[in-house]
N, C-alpha and C positions, 0 to 999 in steps of 0.2 A: 484668660484662657484664649488660645488661638482659635479663631473661627474655622469651621470645616471648609475645605476647599469646595468651591462651586464648580459648575460645569463649563466655565469660560475656558476657551482655548485660543491660542494665536495660530494654530495650525491652519493651513489652507488646503483645499483640494487641488491636487496637481495632475489629475488625469480626467479623461472624459469617460464617465461611467456608461455611456451608450456604446462604446467600442467593445465589440465582442470577438472572440476567437475560438479556435478549435485545437490549440496547441497542447494544452494540458489542463487537467482538472485542478492543478495547483494555481492556475491563473485566477480562478474564482475567488471572490471575497469570502467572508464568513457568513454563515447562516444567521439571520436575525435572532433566532432562539439561542444560539451560541453567544452572540454578543450580549443578549439580555442576561445570560447566566454569568458572564464575566462581570457585568456591572453589579449583579447580585452579590458576588463574592468579594467585591472590591473594598467595601467600607470596613473600617476597624482593623485590628491586628489579629493575625493568626500565626501560630508557631511555624517556623521555617523548616525547609528541608524534608517535607513530607509528614510532619507530625501535626498537620492541620486537620480540621474536621472534614473538609471536602475530600481529601485523599483517603481518610478513614471510611467515609461513606461510599466512596468509589469501590472499595473492596467488596462491599455487600452487593452492589450492582453487578460487578464482574462475576460474583458467585452465581447470580441469577442467570447469567448467560453461559458460563463455562464450568459450573460446578463448585462445590464448597472447598475444594483443595486449591483452586486457582488463586493466584496472587498477582496483582498488577503493580508494575513499576513504571510510573510515568516518566517519559523522557522528552527531549526536545524535538527530535526528528527521526525520519525513517532509517537513515544510514546509522545513526546512533543506536536505534533499537536493534537493528540487525547485527551490528558489530558486538554490542553488549551481549545479546542473546547467544551468538555463536561462541564468544569467549567462554560463556558460562557452561557450554556444552562440550568443550574440547580441552584436551591437555595441550601443553606447549608444542608437542610433536604431532598434534592432530590435524586432520584435513576434513574438508567439507565437500561432499559431492553435490553438484548443482547443474542445472541446465546451462548450456553455453550462453543462452540469451538472458539468464537471470540478472536481475538488478544488481545483486551483490557482485556479479562479475563484470557487468558492462557499464553501470552508471554510478558506481560509488567510489570512483577515483582510486581504486586499490585499497580502500580503507580496511576491508576485512583482513587483507594480508599485511598491509603496512602497520595499521593501528592495532588490529586484533592479533597479529602474529600467527595467523593460521594459513594453511594452504588450501586454495580452491582447486578441486578436481572437476573439470567441466566435461559435459557430454552434449554433443549436438542433438537437437530434437527437431522434428518436423513442424511441431505446433506449440513449442514452448513447454510441453509437459513431459516430465519424467515417467518412466515405467520401471517395474522391477528389472526387466531385461536391460534397459538402458543404464540403470544404476550399476548393474553388474560389470559394465565396461570399466568402471573405476573401483569397484568394491573388491579389492584384492590386496595382497601384500602386507597384511597386518604384522607379520613377524619379520619383515624385511626392514632392517635399520637404514637402508638407503632410500626408503620411500616414506613420505609423510603418511601417517596412519589414518585411513578413512574412519571417522568417528561419528559423522553427522551427515544426514541427507537433508538438504534444504530445498523446499518447493515453494512456489509462489502461487497464491490463490487470490484473484485470478492472475494468470500469467502475464508476462510482458507483451505477449502477442494477443492479448484480449480473450484468450481461451480459458475455460473453466474446468477444473477437475470435478468429476462426479464424486459422490461420497464413497462409492465402491472403489474408485481409482485411488483415492487417498488411503483408504483402509488397506488396500493391497500393498501400497508403498510402505506404510507403517509396519505392517506385519513382516514384510520382506526385510526391511532395515533392522527391526528389532531382532529378528531371527539371526541376523549376522552380527549382533552386538552393537549396532549403531543406533543413534538417537535421531529424532526427526524435528526439524524446525520448519515452521510455516511463516513465510513472509506475507503478511496480510495487509499490505499497503492499501489494497482495494477489497478487503475481505467482505465488506458490506455489499458491494456489487455482485460478488460471487454468491452470497447467500440469497440475495434478491433474485438472481438468475436461476438458481436451483430451487428457489421457493422452499428452503429449509432453514431451521435455526443455525446460527454459526456453530453451535456445539456439535451439530450433526457431522461436520467434517473436521473437527478439531479434537476436543477432549474425548468425544464419544468414540472416535476411531483410534485413539492412542497417541495423537500428536503431543510431543513433550513440551515445546515452547512455541509461543506465537508472538510475532511482532504485529501489534494491532495498529492499523492506520486510521487516523482521524483527520489529518490535514486535507486530504483529497476529498473528504466527505463532509466538509462544512466547518471545520475548526480553523481558528486563526493560525495556530501552530500546535505541535505536540502529537505524540504517539505514546504507545505503552508497550513494554515487554510484559507479556502475561505468561507466567510460569504455570503450566497445566499439570506437570508432573514434578513435584518438589524433589523427588529422588534423582532426577536427571541433571540437576544443576548444582553448582556450588558457588557461594559467595556473591550472589547477585547484587546485594547492597554495595559491596566494596567495588565490584566491577563497574557498576553504574557510575560511581564517583570517579574511578580511575579512567573511565571512558569519557569524562567531561559531560555527562548527561544527567547530573543531579541538579535539579532546579531548586534554587533557594525559595522562591515564591511558588512552590509546587501547586498551591491551591488553584492557580490560574490555568494550569494544564488539567488538573483533575476535574474542575468544574465544567470544563468544555467536554471532557469525556462523559461526565454525568449527563450533560445536556443531550448528547447523542444517544446514550445507552439506557437512560432511566426509563424511557418509554420507547417510541418507535421512530424518532427523528433519523437515526442511522439508516433505517430501512426505507423510510419515505424518500430521503435524499438519493439513496442508491437506486430505488425503483425508477425514480424520475430520470436520472442520468442514463440508466439503461434504456429506458423508453425513448429518450431522445436519440440515442445511438441507433436504435432500431428504425426510427423515423428517417434518420440520415441514410442508413444503409438501404432502406426501401427506395428512397429517392435516387440514390446512386445507381442502383440496379436498373433503373429505368432509362439510364443514359448510355449511349454508345461511347466507347473509347475509354471506359474506366473499368478496371477489374478489382473486385474485392478479394483480398488474399487469404483471409482466415475467417472461420465462423465468427459472426458477431454475437457474442454471448454475454458481454458486459457493457461497458461504456466506451469502448474503443472501436474504431473502424480503420482497418488497414487496407490501403488501396494502391493500385499501380496505374499511372496515367502519364501522358507525355510530359517531359521535363518542362517544356516551354509553357504548358498549361499550368503546371504547379507554380512556376515562378510568377506568372501573371496573377494567379489566384492569391498568392502570398502577399501581393501588394494590396489586396482587399481584405483578407482575413489571415490572421496569424496561425500558422501550423508548422510542423517540422517534417523534414524528410526522415524516414526511417533507414532507408538505404538509397542514397542519392544516385549512386551508379546505376542501380536497377530501376530507378524512378518510383520507388516505394515511399509512401507517405503514411503518416498516422494522424487521424482526426479523433480528438477526445471530446466527450461531452461531460458536463459538470452538473451539479445539483441545481444550478441557476440557469442552465441552458434552456431557452424557450423554444416553442414551436416556430415562432417567428424567426429566431436566430437560425434554426436549421433550414427553414424555407428560404431565407435570404442567402445562405451559403449555397444551397442547391441551385438557386437561380444564377448566382455568380459563376458557379462551376459550369452550368449549362451554357452561359454566355461565352465563357473562355474556351470551352470545347468547340464552339461554333465559329470562332475567329480563324 
């Protein structure tokens, strides 16, 4: 009999773990509890393609958060989750109304339209949030064969600008969309941060207010990889299993996605991580407000700080800490905090910012 494989590895560390940045919560590693869960699920054989015990158990955990009719479909990444979810909600002639700044419009390489075969109908928003009135700018022409048919409203919680919809705001959107015969998709890449900010359960602004399908984000909240499409209203979708495969999002070793989601959701790791990253963003924002020459652009409601400062200051600061321009022409930047951002990280960044502003 062949001996079990031991822990030996020939891999080497290729990075300096002391280097920190504020570019993206995707830069962070995995939470130790998630890594422990992966190791727990690793030994032995489990049935492939989602027929494993971990994926089965995940469904019960999802029920505890989103109700007994919810069903989770683990996938590889956020773009895959969004494209698969939107395909399940639309016909071939369907369109999706979203904010102009939405991730599905700006940061997914055209995947919803090219891979999903649907049309995005975008609306400019002052703060990343849609309203019933803004939705109505694109919610028309259902009988016009020359226009893609609006069938879905997609919102992001929290938004790409770091703002958070209130429960009542999402309820109003859902009621308005449903009254017009449209369905509602929620891109929850940072849904944990929104729930932590609002101090409510995730169900309060999803299934409880009538959202039909949720893209649940785990990677930005401590997972190695993986997200999930969570169907909240089974009557709103069709053929999710087949669409997940067609969209190249069916993991053969699905237990390794499911067990990470279990590690986040079984107790409160999802919330602990989100509260911490939110708190670090508040610490960063408070320090920035004390400095002259920097303007915070949007309310800091989750784990992002958007600011405007002189280009030369940003370029020098980028040599010390990694972060991205949001709108380089305007001098707008985005600073993101993660579950592993420390107070010392924030304070070191603020000190560097102060020094660069003084030069």
